[in-house]
C-alpha positions in Angstrom: 51.3 -55.7 -40.3 50.9 -52.6 -38.1 47.4 -51.8 -37.2 46.3 -48.5 -39.0 45.2 -45.5 -36.9 41.5 -45.4 -36.2 39.8 -42.3 -37.5 38.5 -40.2 -34.6 39.8 -42.6 -32.0 40.7 -40.5 -28.8 43.8 -41.1 -26.8 42.4 -41.4 -23.3 39.8 -44.1 -24.1 42.4 -45.9 -26.3 44.9 -46.1 -23.5 42.3 -47.5 -21.2 41.1 -50.1 -23.7 44.6 -51.3 -24.3 45.4 -51.4 -20.6 42.3 -53.5 -19.8 43.0 -55.7 -22.8 46.4 -56.4 -21.2 44.8 -57.2 -17.9 46.6 -54.4 -16.2 45.5 -52.0 -13.4 46.4 -48.3 -13.6 49.2 -49.1 -11.1 50.5 -51.8 -13.5 50.7 -49.4 -16.4 52.3 -46.7 -14.3 55.0 -49.2 -13.1 55.6 -50.4 -16.7 56.1 -46.8 -17.9 58.5 -46.0 -15.1 60.6 -49.1 -16.0 60.5 -48.4 -19.7 61.3 -44.7 -19.5 63.6 -44.6 -16.5 61.5 -41.7 -15.1 59.9 -42.1 -11.7 57.2 -39.5 -12.4 54.2 -41.6 -13.4 51.6 -42.7 -10.8 48.2 -44.4 -11.1 46.7 -41.0 -10.7 48.4 -39.7 -13.7 47.4 -42.7 -15.8 43.8 -42.2 -14.7 44.0 -38.5 -15.7 45.3 -39.5 -19.2 42.6 -42.1 -19.6 39.7 -39.7 -18.8 41.5 -36.7 -20.3 40.9 -34.9 -17.0 41.1 -31.1 -17.5 42.2 -31.8 -21.1 45.3 -33.7 -19.9 46.7 -36.3 -22.3 49.9 -38.3 -22.5 52.5 -36.0 -24.1 54.8 -36.7 -27.0 57.6 -38.0 -24.7 55.3 -40.8 -23.3 53.8 -42.0 -26.6 56.8 -44.2 -27.6 56.9 -45.8 -24.1 53.1 -46.3 -24.2 53.4 -47.9 -27.6 56.2 -50.2 -26.3 54.5 -51.4 -23.1 51.0 -51.7 -24.6 52.3 -53.3 -27.9 50.6 -50.9 -30.2 52.1 -48.8 -33.1 53.1 -45.4 -32.0 51.4 -43.9 -35.1 48.1 -45.0 -33.7 48.7 -43.2 -30.4 49.8 -40.1 -32.2 46.6 -40.1 -34.4 44.5 -40.6 -31.3 46.2 -37.7 -29.5 45.4 -35.5 -32.5 41.8 -36.6 -32.3 41.6 -35.8 -28.6 42.9 -32.3 -29.3 40.5 -31.7 -32.1 37.6 -32.9 -30.0 38.4 -30.5 -27.3 38.5 -27.6 -29.8 34.9 -28.4 -30.9 33.6 -29.1 -27.4 32.9 -32.8 -28.1 32.1 -33.8 -24.5 29.9 -30.8 -23.9 27.6 -31.8 -26.8 27.1 -35.4 -25.6 23.8 -36.3 -24.0 23.8 -37.2 -20.2 23.3 -40.8 -21.1 26.3 -40.8 -23.5 28.5 -39.2 -20.8 27.5 -41.7 -18.2 28.0 -44.6 -20.6 31.5 -43.3 -21.4 32.6 -42.8 -17.8 31.2 -45.8 -16.0 33.6 -48.8 -16.0 33.1 -51.2 -19.0 30.6 -54.0 -18.3 29.1 -52.1 -15.4 26.2 -50.2 -16.8 23.6 -48.3 -14.7 21.8 -51.5 -13.8 20.9 -53.2 -10.4 24.0 -54.6 -8.7 22.1 -57.9 -8.3 22.2 -58.0 -4.5 20.7 -61.1 -2.9 20.1 -61.4 0.8 22.8 -63.5 2.3 25.0 -63.9 -0.7 28.7 -63.5 -0.1 30.7 -60.7 -1.7 34.4 -60.2 -1.8 36.9 -57.5 -2.4 36.4 -57.5 -6.1 32.7 -56.6 -5.5 33.7 -53.7 -3.3 36.3 -52.4 -5.7 33.7 -52.7 -8.6 31.4 -50.6 -6.5 34.1 -48.0 -5.9 34.7 -47.8 -9.6 31.0 -47.2 -10.2 31.1 -44.3 -7.7 34.1 -42.8 -9.4 32.5 -43.1 -12.8 29.6 -41.0 -11.6 32.0 -38.6 -9.9 33.6 -38.0 -13.3 30.2 -37.5 -14.8 29.6 -34.7 -12.3 32.4 -32.8 -13.9 30.5 -32.4 -17.2 26.9 -32.7 -16.1 24.8 -30.7 -13.6 22.7 -31.8 -10.6 19.5 -32.0 -12.6 21.0 -34.6 -14.8 22.6 -36.8 -12.1 20.6 -36.6 -8.9 18.2 -39.5 -9.5 21.0 -41.8 -10.7 23.2 -40.9 -7.7 20.5 -41.5 -5.1 19.5 -44.8 -6.8 23.2 -45.9 -6.8 23.5 -45.0 -3.1 20.5 -47.1 -2.3 22.2 -50.1 -4.1 25.4 -49.5 -2.3 23.7 -49.5 1.1 21.8 -52.7 0.2 25.0 -54.4 -1.0 26.5 -53.7 2.5 23.4 -54.6 4.5 22.0 -57.6 2.5 25.2 -59.6 1.9 27.8 -61.5 3.9 31.4 -60.4 3.8 34.6 -60.3 5.8 35.4 -57.4 8.0 38.0 -56.1 5.6 35.5 -56.2 2.7 32.9 -54.6 4.9 35.2 -51.6 5.5 35.7 -51.2 1.7 32.0 -51.4 1.2 31.5 -48.7 3.8 34.0 -46.5 2.1 32.0 -46.9 -1.1 28.8 -46.1 0.7 30.5 -42.9 2.1 31.9 -41.8 -1.2 28.5 -42.4 -3.0 26.7 -40.5 -0.2 29.1 -37.6 -0.5 28.6 -37.4 -4.3 24.8 -37.8 -3.9 24.7 -35.0 -1.3 26.9 -32.8 -3.5 24.7 -33.4 -6.5 21.6 -32.8 -4.4 22.8 -29.3 -3.5 22.6 -28.4 -7.2 18.9 -29.2 -7.6 17.2 -26.3 -5.8 16.0 -28.4 -2.8 14.5 -31.2 -5.0 16.5 -33.7 -2.8 17.6 -32.9 0.7 21.4 -33.0 1.0 21.7 -33.2 4.8 20.6 -36.8 5.3 23.0 -37.9 2.5 25.9 -36.1 4.1 25.0 -37.5 7.5 24.8 -41.0 6.2 28.1 -40.7 4.5 29.9 -39.3 7.5 28.6 -42.2 9.6 29.8 -44.8 7.0 33.2 -43.1 6.8 33.6 -43.2 10.6 32.6 -46.9 10.7 35.2 -47.6 8.0 37.8 -45.8 10.0 38.6 -43.4 7.1 39.3 -40.0 8.8 40.1 -38.2 5.6 36.8 -39.3 4.0 34.8 -38.4 7.1 36.4 -35.0 6.9 35.4 -34.7 3.3 31.8 -35.5 4.2 31.6 -33.1 7.1 33.4 -30.4 5.0 31.0 -30.8 2.1 28.1 -30.6 4.5 29.5 -27.4 6.1 30.2 -25.8 2.8 26.6 -26.4 1.7 25.2 -25.2 5.0 27.2 -21.9 4.8 26.1 -21.4 1.2 22.5 -22.0 2.2 22.6 -19.1 4.7 23.8 -20.8 7.9 27.4 -19.7 7.9 27.9 -20.4 11.7 26.7 -24.0 11.2 29.0 -24.3 8.3 32.0 -23.3 10.3 31.0 -25.7 13.1 30.8 -28.6 10.6 34.2 -27.7 9.0 35.8 -27.6 12.4 34.3 -31.0 13.1 35.9 -32.1 9.8 39.3 -31.0 11.0 38.8 -33.0 14.2 37.6 -36.1 12.3 40.5 -36.2 10.0 43.0 -37.1 12.7 46.7 -37.7 11.8 48.2 -39.1 8.7 45.8 -37.4 6.3 47.3 -36.3 2.9 48.2 -32.7 2.6 45.8 -32.4 -0.4 42.9 -33.4 1.9 44.0 -31.0 4.6 44.2 -28.2 2.0 40.6 -28.9 1.0 39.4 -28.7 4.6 41.4 -25.5 5.1 39.9 -23.9 2.0 36.4 -24.8 3.2 37.2 -23.2 6.6 38.3 -20.1 4.8 35.1 -19.9 2.8 32.7 -20.6 5.7 34.6 -18.2 7.9 34.4 -15.3 5.4 30.6 -15.9 5.0 30.4 -15.8 8.8 32.2 -12.5 8.9 35.4 -13.8 10.4 37.8 -12.3 8.0 40.9 -13.0 10.0 40.3 -16.7 10.2 39.3 -16.8 6.5 42.6 -15.2 5.5 44.7 -17.4 7.8 42.9 -20.6 6.7 43.3 -19.7 3.0 47.0 -19.1 3.4 47.3 -22.5 5.1 45.3 -24.1 2.2 47.6 -22.7 -0.4 50.8 -23.7 1.5 49.4 -27.2 2.0 48.6 -27.7 -1.7 52.0 -26.4 -2.6 53.8 -28.8 -0.3 51.5 -31.8 -1.1 52.9 -34.9 -2.8 50.2 -36.1 -5.2 51.3 -39.7 -4.6 50.1 -39.5 -1.0 46.5 -39.5 -2.3 46.8 -42.3 -4.8 44.4 -44.5 -2.9 41.8 -41.7 -2.5 40.4 -40.9 -6.0 37.8 -38.5 -4.6 40.7 -36.0 -4.2 41.4 -36.1 -7.9 40.0 -32.6 -8.5 41.9 -30.8 -5.7 44.9 -29.0 -7.2 46.6 -25.6 -7.1 44.2 -24.1 -9.7 41.1 -25.1 -7.8 42.5 -23.7 -4.6 43.4 -20.5 -6.4 39.7 -20.2 -7.4 38.8 -20.5 -3.7 41.4 -17.9 -2.8 40.0 -15.6 -5.4 36.4 -16.1 -4.1 37.5 -15.3 -0.6 39.3 -12.2 -1.9 36.2 -11.2 -3.9 34.0 -11.6 -0.9 36.4 -9.3 1.0 36.3 -6.8 -1.9 40.0 -7.3 -2.8 39.7 -7.3 -6.6 43.4 -6.7 -7.2 44.1 -10.1 -5.7 41.0 -11.9 -7.1 41.1 -10.8 -10.8 44.6 -12.0 -11.7 43.9 -15.4 -10.1 40.6 -16.0 -11.9 42.0 -14.8 -15.2 44.9 -17.2 -14.9 42.7 -20.2 -13.9 40.1 -19.6 -16.6 42.8 -19.2 -19.3 43.7 -22.8 -18.9 40.3 -24.3 -17.7 38.5 -26.9 -19.7 35.3 -25.2 -21.1 33.6 -28.6 -21.4 33.2 -28.4 -17.6 30.4 -25.9 -18.3 28.9 -25.5 -14.8 32.3 -24.9 -13.1 33.4 -22.6 -15.9 30.2 -20.5 -15.6 30.6 -20.4 -11.8 34.2 -19.3 -11.9 33.4 -16.7 -14.6 30.7 -15.3 -12.3 33.2 -14.6 -9.6 35.5 -12.9 -12.1 32.5 -10.7 -13.2 31.9 -9.5 -9.6 35.6 -9.0 -9.0 35.9 -6.9 -12.2 32.9 -4.8 -11.2 34.7 -4.1 -7.9 37.8 -3.1 -9.8 35.7 -0.8 -12.0 36.5 -2.8 -15.1 33.0 -2.4 -16.6 33.5 -3.4 -20.2 35.4 -6.6 -19.4 32.9 -7.4 -16.7 30.0 -7.1 -19.2 31.8 -9.3 -21.7 32.5 -12.0 -19.2 28.9 -11.8 -17.8 27.5 -12.3 -21.3 29.7 -15.4 -21.6 28.7 -16.7 -18.2 25.0 -16.3 -18.8 25.2 -18.2 -22.1 27.0 -21.1 -20.4 24.8 -21.2 -17.4 21.7 -21.3 -19.5 22.9 -24.6 -21.1 23.0 -26.6 -17.8 20.3 -27.5 -15.3 22.3 -26.2 -12.3 20.8 -24.5 -9.3 24.3 -23.2 -8.3 24.8 -21.6 -11.7 21.4 -20.1 -11.7 21.9 -18.6 -8.2 25.2 -17.2 -9.1 23.5 -15.7 -12.2 21.1 -13.9 -9.9 24.0 -12.5 -7.8 25.7 -11.2 -11.0 22.5 -9.6 -12.3 22.0 -7.8 -9.0 25.6 -6.5 -9.2 25.2 -5.4 -12.8 22.1 -3.5 -12.1 24.1 -1.0 -10.1 26.0 -0.1 -13.2 23.2 -0.1 -15.8 24.2 3.4 -17.0 27.3 1.8 -18.6 26.3 1.0 -22.2 28.0 -2.4 -22.3 26.3 -3.4 -19.0 23.0 -2.1 -20.2 23.3 -4.4 -23.3 23.9 -7.4 -21.1 21.0 -6.6 -18.8 18.7 -6.1 -21.9 19.5 -9.6 -23.0 19.6 -11.5 -19.7 17.6 -9.6 -17.0 14.0 -10.6 -16.8 11.6 -7.6 -16.6 10.0 -7.0 -13.3 6.6 -8.8 -12.7 
């Protein structure tokens, strides 16, 4: 007898549960779908996006019968789960979950936030290294919907465990390299999260440790990611020249054979650090290269580097819009940001608030005061709901810009609600 649809069951978690029950990896499911459908368009990255419902992406109607066939499940169950996922997004289901609930849902099953059980001298294998990488990716996904204040202690603790797993166990050279990759990825995430805590945790040693681990692992793309993250943070912290130096070092560290998606990320970071350093020509050239690289990129090139999952055309358009806003080119910035925000997942509250803040400043530059005020009101409401230093700092920038237009009634209303009175 067919199994009845489960009330409230969401499609992404259901696909993942069925895949794991079958003993399949994401690659296995992708290959099965290609064979069943005759379409060579599904990769492990796309399967992963479906399972975590990344940016609201779910398996579409075309794929549901093929999923039902290869996973041996009634198609009506998948259809009901897809409807539940769409309904959950409409009510902001993920955004209302607690940090502990989000972490529990994103970390791999059977691998809770608990000690790895390292024992000096015990031997670990490739399965242990891959399990550690899955832990890192689970936390990386959590960063999409949580802010630095929610995650920093967990990330630093997990980095310490990863370092201990490498240092206090025996393993082959090949396994050691994968462990180093996991250390580097965890250090990058911990450093990134630390930059969102207002200096509570110093990000620089974390980025430095990660870059060293990536170099030892021989992973040029990951080393570039660490150095680029470090440079991006340095520039945003007021040292734009240091930021440019670090991003240039990232370009050198990448070497050859790096996926175009990764090159696009480094180019965009060069554009941003350069515009903050006052080098407009380099900023425009690098941003043009970033957009061309992301257009030309084949997503399958980055299948083995899950840390690139978030780099796509929409994210690069946000950076292009930010560069244009910094250069006071609102006619370029406003359409880009409107387009990105129109399709952006509002459950990613911090990023949504940050991107909206750039739209506000671009609209002010374009003398679109009423729309700027409306978007500012939305941004402040969202930023107030997350413990994010980056969102708070952008809020201060927006307030300073709005104060120049306080005679506009709509702007005055926003300031009356959100601007703190002078001490």
